[in-house]
N, C-alpha and C positions, 0 to 999 in steps of 0.2 A: 819349399818343404823338401826334406831329405827323403831319399828312397827308403821304403820300408822293406828291408830284406827279410824280416820275419814273415811278412805276407807272401813274398816270393817262395820261401821255403814251405809255407803251409800249402801253397798251391801245388808245388812239386810233389809233396807227400800225398796230398789228396788225389793228384792225377795218378800216382801209382796205385792208390786204393781203388780208383775207378777201373783201372785195367784189371786188377785182381777181381773185382766185383763182376765185370763183364765175362771173365774167364769162368767164374763160378756159375754164371747164368746158364752155361751149356749143360750143367750137371744137376741143378736144383729142380724141384718139381713145378716151379712157376712157369707160365707161358713165356716163350721166347722164340725168336725168329728161326733158329736151328737148334735142335736139342740132341744130346747124346742119348743113346738107347738105355744107358744105365743112369737113372736119376733117383732122386729122393734119398740121398745120403744125408743122415742127420748132421754130420760134421759140416757138410757143405751148406746146409740151411742155417746152422748156428753161425757160420762164418759170413754168410751173405747178409743176414738181418742187420747186424750192427753197421755194416758199411752202408747198406741200402737206406737206413734210417737217417744217418747223419751227413752223408757225403754231399748231397746236393744243396741242402741248407748251408753247409759250410762254403761251398763254391759261391753261392749267391751273396753271402756275407762278405767274403773276400772281394768279390767283383764289385759290390756296392762301395766298399771302403776304397778300393783302388780307382774307381770311377770318380769318387769324390776328390781324391788326391789329383787325378787327372784334370778335373774341371777347374781346380785352383791354379793349375799351371798353364792352361790353354784357353783360347778364346772359344766361343761356342762353335764357330765355323770350323776351326781346327779339330775340335773335339768330334764334331759330326764326321769329318773326313777320316779321322783316325778310327772311329768306331766302325764306319763302313769298310775301311781297308782291313782292320783286324778281325771283324766279325762277319761282315757281309761277303767279302770275297771268299773266305774259307767255307762259308755256308753255301754260297752259290756253286763253288767247286764240288762240295759234297753232294748237293742235290743233283748235279749234272753228271758227275763222274763216279762217285763212290756209292750212291744210293741205289741206282738201277741194278748192279750185280747183287746187292744185298736183298732187295725185294725179289729178284729172280730166284736166288738160292732158297729164300724162305718159301716161295710158291712151289718150287720143285720138291723141297723136303716135306711139305704139307700136302703134296699130291694135288695141288691147285692148278698146275701148269706142266705140260709135258714136252713143249717145243724147245727149240734152240734159244740161246740168249738173243740172237738177232731177231728172231720171231717175237720174242717177248718185248724187245725195244720198240717194235712197230706199234704196240698198244700201250706203251709206257704212260702216255699222257691221258689215258682213258680213266678218268675219275681219280679223286684223291685217295691216297693210302691213309687210313685213319686208325687201323688196328691190326694186330697180328691175326692173320686168317681172314681179313676183310676182302672186299671185292675190288677196291681201287689199287692202282699201280703207282701213281705219281706221289712220291713222298716229298711234298713241298717244304717240309720242315727238316729234312735231311736225316731222318731216323735217329741215329745216335748223335747227331749234331743238333738236336732239338734245343740243347742248352744255348747254342749260339743264336738260334732263332729268338728264343725268349729273352736272352740277354740283350740282343739288338733292339727288340721292342721296348724293354725296360730302360735301355740307355736313352731313348727319345722321350720317355715320360718325365724326364728331368724338368722339361720346360713347363709342365703343369704345376704351377706354384702351390696348388692345393695339396699335392703329394710331396711332402718334403723327403723324398725317397733316398737321396744320397746323403743327406745330413742325419738320417735316422736309421742306424743299423737294425734296430729292433723291428722297424717296419719291413725292412728287407727279410728278416728272418720270419716274420709272421706271414708275409706274402708267399714265401718259398716252402713253408712247412705245412701248408694246407693240403 
């Protein structure tokens, strides 16, 4: 099967939209890890809403379609290795390297911690981070990399024959838009 360049370009454009959305999150009135002191601009909310509504379902649909294509070209063993290297390694890197500073800055900005980053790291594994302003430190899903965590899990659901996940883009959409 030939490469689907239209899917590649949709993914590129959607990635730019995700960057824009996350920039807007600093300024809109919704909860976020770190906020600007000037929030609640109507223009920012109007810009954030459409992106927030359609962007992740679009990513999951594209991912389901490309996974289906990938499975047609590879053996199951090669597919698993590929998923672990393309999703698992970046997720692990994010959880170990990128996430601790993010949680630390959130805790500092919300007044939940006053020590140094090294002091914060000492207690990083004390409980799972499950929500903004929560009590746990360890973000096992990689905060902004949650998508990789979910996609990795969904990638391995393929072998459950009752869920015709990759051959049914509508099922992908219904799973992701709930």
